[in-house]
VOLOKE-786807 format. One line per 4 residues: for each residue x, y, z of N, C-alpha, C. Coordinates in nm, 3 decimals, m for minus. Example, Ala and Ser with C-alpha at 12.3 -4.5 7.8 and 13.67 -1.06 7.14 Angstrom:
REM VOLOKE-786807
1.319,m0.569,0.780,1.230,m0.450,0.780,1.320,m0.330,0.780 ~ 1.285,m0.225,0.708,1.367,m0.106,0.714,1.290,0.003,0.787
This chain:
REM VOLOKE-786807
6.156,m1.591,m13.425,6.155,m1.700,m13.522,6.029,m1.687,m13.609 ~ 6.047,m1.693,m13.739,5.935,m1.683,m13.832,5.864,m1.816,m13.842 ~ 5.732,m1.808,m13.851,5.654,m1.929,m13.870,5.645,m1.960,m14.019 ~ 5.582,m2.071,m14.054,5.566,m2.109,m14.194,5.494,m1.999,m14.271
5.509,m2.005,m14.402,5.444,m1.908,m14.488,5.294,m1.908,m14.464 ~ 5.241,m1.788,m14.453,5.099,m1.770,m14.422,5.034,m1.678,m14.524 ~ 4.903,m1.676,m14.516,4.821,m1.586,m14.594,4.751,m1.494,m14.494 ~ 4.757,m1.363,m14.515,4.693,m1.265,m14.427,4.562,m1.219,m14.489
4.457,m1.219,m14.408,4.328,m1.165,m14.451,4.287,m1.058,m14.350 ~ 4.281,m0.933,m14.395,4.231,m0.825,m14.309,4.081,m0.810,m14.336 ~ 4.009,m0.759,m14.237,3.864,m0.748,m14.253,3.800,m0.886,m14.256 ~ 3.857,m0.979,m14.181,3.816,m1.120,m14.186,3.673,m1.143,m14.140
3.619,m1.056,m14.057,3.483,m1.075,m14.007,3.374,m1.033,m14.106 ~ 3.412,m0.962,m14.210,3.314,m0.917,m14.308,3.259,m1.033,m14.389 ~ 3.155,m1.004,m14.464,3.091,m1.108,m14.545,3.188,m1.170,m14.645 ~ 3.266,m1.086,m14.713,3.362,m1.137,m14.811,3.475,m1.211,m14.740
3.524,m1.157,m14.629,3.630,m1.222,m14.553,3.590,m1.360,m14.505 ~ 3.472,m1.370,m14.447,3.425,m1.500,m14.398,3.406,m1.598,m14.514 ~ 3.350,m1.551,m14.623,3.333,m1.638,m14.740,3.466,m1.685,m14.796 ~ 3.564,m1.595,m14.801,3.697,m1.631,m14.850,3.761,m1.736,m14.760
3.754,m1.716,m14.630,3.813,m1.811,m14.536,3.748,m1.948,m14.549 ~ 3.616,m1.952,m14.560,3.546,m2.080,m14.575,3.583,m2.148,m14.707 ~ 3.594,m2.071,m14.814,3.632,m2.127,m14.944,3.775,m2.180,m14.941 ~ 3.867,m2.105,m14.880,4.005,m2.153,m14.869,4.011,m2.280,m14.785
3.930,m2.288,m14.681,3.925,m2.408,m14.598,3.880,m2.528,m14.681 ~ 3.779,m2.509,m14.766,3.732,m2.617,m14.853,3.841,m2.666,m14.947 ~ 3.936,m2.577,m14.978,4.048,m2.613,m15.065,4.170,m2.658,m14.982 ~ 4.146,m2.685,m14.852,4.248,m2.736,m14.759,4.362,m2.638,m14.733
4.333,m2.509,m14.744,4.433,m2.409,m14.709,4.409,m2.367,m14.565 ~ 4.507,m2.398,m14.476,4.487,m2.373,m14.333,4.583,m2.268,m14.275 ~ 4.680,m2.223,m14.351,4.779,m2.128,m14.299,4.730,m1.984,m14.311 ~ 4.615,m1.958,m14.249,4.550,m1.828,m14.260,4.565,m1.750,m14.131
4.615,m1.628,m14.142,4.615,m1.533,m14.032,4.499,m1.439,m14.058 ~ 4.395,m1.448,m13.975,4.275,m1.366,m13.990,4.285,m1.246,m13.897 ~ 4.262,m1.127,m13.951,4.274,m1.005,m13.873,4.149,m0.920,m13.892 ~ 4.101,m0.865,m13.781,3.986,m0.776,m13.787,3.992,m0.683,m13.667
3.920,m0.574,m13.676,3.911,m0.477,m13.566,3.843,m0.538,m13.444 ~ 3.754,m0.634,m13.467,3.682,m0.704,m13.361,3.728,m0.849,m13.356 ~ 3.707,m0.916,m13.242,3.747,m1.058,m13.234,3.686,m1.139,m13.348 ~ 3.763,m1.232,m13.399,3.722,m1.313,m13.514,3.600,m1.398,m13.476
3.502,m1.399,m13.566,3.377,m1.472,m13.543,3.406,m1.621,m13.522 ~ 3.337,m1.678,m13.423,3.359,m1.818,m13.387,3.333,m1.914,m13.503 ~ 3.251,m1.874,m13.601,3.219,m1.961,m13.713,3.338,m1.985,m13.806 ~ 3.444,m1.903,m13.795,3.560,m1.919,m13.885,3.691,m1.943,m13.812
3.692,m1.936,m13.679,3.820,m1.949,m13.608,3.887,m2.084,m13.630 ~ 3.809,m2.191,m13.646,3.869,m2.323,m13.668,3.937,m2.335,m13.803 ~ 3.909,m2.242,m13.893,3.968,m2.245,m14.027,4.099,m2.166,m14.034 ~ 4.134,m2.100,m13.925,4.249,m2.011,m13.924,4.360,m2.066,m13.834
4.484,m2.039,m13.871,4.595,m2.080,m13.785,4.620,m1.975,m13.677 ~ 4.575,m1.851,m13.699,4.592,m1.743,m13.602,4.484,m1.640,m13.624 ~ 4.428,m1.590,m13.512,4.330,m1.481,m13.519,4.390,m1.360,m13.447 ~ 4.383,m1.247,m13.511,4.439,m1.124,m13.454,4.330,m1.018,m13.451
4.310,m0.961,m13.333,4.220,m0.847,m13.318,4.309,m0.723,m13.321 ~ 4.293,m0.642,m13.424,4.380,m0.526,m13.435,4.339,m0.434,m13.548 ~ 4.407,m0.322,m13.554,4.375,m0.214,m13.645,4.486,m0.201,m13.750 ~ 4.447,m0.191,m13.877,4.547,m0.178,m13.983,4.621,m0.044,m13.978
4.575,0.046,m13.894,4.645,0.174,m13.875,4.750,0.166,m13.765 ~ 4.755,0.056,m13.692,4.848,0.037,m13.581,4.983,m0.010,m13.635 ~ 5.077,0.083,m13.650,5.207,0.049,m13.707,5.285,m0.049,m13.621 ~ 5.268,m0.046,m13.490,5.335,m0.145,m13.405,5.286,m0.285,m13.440
5.156,m0.300,m13.463,5.101,m0.429,m13.502,5.152,m0.471,m13.640 ~ 5.155,m0.378,m13.734,5.205,m0.409,m13.869,5.351,m0.453,m13.860 ~ 5.431,m0.384,m13.780,5.572,m0.423,m13.761,5.583,m0.560,m13.697 ~ 5.495,m0.589,m13.602,5.493,m0.720,m13.537,5.461,m0.830,m13.638
5.360,m0.806,m13.723,5.326,m0.902,m13.826,5.444,m0.927,m13.920 ~ 5.512,m0.820,m13.956,5.626,m0.831,m14.046,5.738,m0.915,m13.984 ~ 5.760,m0.899,m13.855,5.866,m0.973,m13.789,5.831,m1.116,m13.755 ~ 5.704,m1.144,m13.740,5.661,m1.275,m13.691,5.623,m1.373,m13.801
5.581,m1.323,m13.917,5.528,m1.411,m14.021,5.598,m1.388,m14.154 ~ 5.591,m1.491,m14.239,5.626,m1.478,m14.379,5.497,m1.496,m14.457 ~ 5.447,m1.387,m14.511,5.325,m1.392,m14.590,5.360,m1.409,m14.737 ~ 5.287,m1.496,m14.806,5.304,m1.504,m14.950,5.189,m1.435,m15.022
5.079,m1.414,m14.947,4.959,m1.350,m15.004,4.892,m1.265,m14.897 ~ 4.845,m1.149,m14.937,4.768,m1.062,m14.848,4.637,m1.028,m14.918 ~ 4.526,m1.059,m14.851,4.394,m1.017,m14.896,4.352,m0.903,m14.804 ~ 4.349,m0.783,m14.857,4.315,m0.665,m14.778,4.169,m0.630,m14.800
4.084,m0.669,m14.703,3.940,m0.647,m14.714,3.889,m0.547,m14.612 ~ 3.975,m0.500,m14.523,3.934,m0.405,m14.420,3.910,m0.268,m14.484 ~ 3.796,m0.207,m14.451,3.763,m0.076,m14.506,3.646,m0.016,m14.431 ~ 3.634,0.115,m14.441,3.511,0.182,m14.400,3.430,0.202,m14.526
3.311,0.146,m14.529,3.228,0.151,m14.648,3.141,0.276,m14.650 ~ 3.066,0.294,m14.756,3.004,0.422,m14.789,2.923,0.487,m14.677 ~ 2.833,0.416,m14.613,2.748,0.482,m14.514,2.829,0.538,m14.399 ~ 2.918,0.458,m14.342,3.003,0.507,m14.233,3.100,0.614,m14.284
3.149,0.596,m14.404,3.245,0.691,m14.459,3.183,0.829,m14.479 ~ 3.056,0.834,m14.514,2.989,0.962,m14.533,2.981,1.041,m14.403 ~ 2.964,0.970,m14.293,2.955,1.038,m14.163,3.090,1.074,m14.106 ~ 3.193,1.006,m14.151,3.327,1.031,m14.099,3.430,1.020,m14.211
3.433,1.120,m14.299,3.522,1.111,m14.415,3.670,1.105,m14.378 ~ 3.711,1.171,m14.271,3.853,1.165,m14.233,3.890,1.025,m14.186 ~ 3.803,0.963,m14.106,3.830,0.824,m14.062,3.832,0.731,m14.182 ~ 3.742,0.752,m14.276,3.738,0.668,m14.396,3.868,0.683,m14.475
3.916,0.805,m14.488,4.042,0.827,m14.559,4.157,0.759,m14.484 ~ 4.161,0.776,m14.353,4.268,0.715,m14.274,4.271,0.564,m14.295 ~ 4.154,0.501,m14.282,4.147,0.354,m14.294,4.167,0.311,m14.439 ~ 4.091,0.368,m14.529,4.090,0.320,m14.667,4.218,0.354,m14.744
4.278,0.467,m14.715,4.402,0.504,m14.784,4.523,0.471,m14.695 ~ 4.524,0.522,m14.573,4.637,0.498,m14.484,4.657,0.351,m14.452 ~ 4.547,0.281,m14.422,4.557,0.139,m14.393,4.606,0.058,m14.512 ~ 4.557,0.095,m14.630,4.602,0.028,m14.752,4.752,0.051,m14.773
4.797,0.173,m14.752,4.941,0.201,m14.765,5.023,0.120,m14.665 ~ 4.973,0.109,m14.542,5.044,0.029,m14.441,5.059,m0.116,m14.487 ~ 4.953,m0.171,m14.544,4.958,m0.310,m14.588,5.040,m0.328,m14.716 ~ 5.036,m0.229,m14.805,5.123,m0.234,m14.923,5.269,m0.230,m14.881
5.300,m0.147,m14.781,5.437,m0.143,m14.730,5.476,m0.273,m14.662 ~ 5.381,m0.337,m14.593,5.406,m0.469,m14.535,5.441,m0.568,m14.645 ~ 5.363,m0.568,m14.753,5.391,m0.658,m14.865,5.528,m0.629,m14.926 ~ 5.563,m0.502,m14.937,5.694,m0.463,m14.990,5.806,m0.516,m14.902
5.793,m0.496,m14.771,5.895,m0.545,m14.677,5.904,m0.696,m14.678 ~ 5.790,m0.763,m14.685,5.788,m0.909,m14.692,5.859,m0.956,m14.820 ~ 5.831,m0.889,m14.930,5.895,m0.925,m15.056,6.046,m0.907,m15.051 ~ 6.090,m0.799,m14.992,6.234,m0.776,m14.979,6.300,m0.884,m14.894
6.239,m0.916,m14.781,6.302,m1.014,m14.691,6.297,m1.156,m14.747 ~ 6.195,m1.186,m14.827,6.182,m1.320,m14.884,6.244,m1.332,m15.023 ~ 6.276,m1.218,m15.083,6.334,m1.220,m15.217,6.236,m1.262,m15.325 ~ 6.107,m1.232,m15.303,6.006,m1.266,m15.403,5.890,m1.169,m15.393
5.804,m1.169,m15.494,5.687,m1.083,m15.493,5.579,m1.145,m15.406 ~ 5.508,m1.060,m15.334,5.396,m1.102,m15.250,5.267,m1.067,m15.323 ~ 5.175,m1.162,m15.331,5.046,m1.135,m15.396,4.964,m1.047,m15.303 ~ 4.905,m0.942,m15.359,4.826,m0.847,m15.280,4.694,m0.824,m15.351
4.584,m0.860,m15.282,4.450,m0.843,m15.337,4.372,m0.746,m15.248 ~ 4.300,m0.653,m15.310,4.216,m0.564,m15.230,4.094,m0.522,m15.309
């Protein structure tokens, strides 16, 4: 059974993710699914309807998200940034390109099942 329409934020523990979640909370938006590689920071968990610890490269998790939720908006903030990427360029490519493709495909599938376009920000 699908839950109400939600907004997905990947990379929720980052500075931009936490700021976005707090700003959306101030605007009374509570249908947020926050996702990060590490457990969601306690300072923002009360602002989210669901916290998910997971990897954007995990296709089983992406499939689970697709089956469990109806997203109208996806904020894709998960990435390996420059310093880490320099030390591990293949991991950076996997996350930054492969992970983005996984989430774009999630948005595509969500759009098909809902019959509308899904907003995607990255």
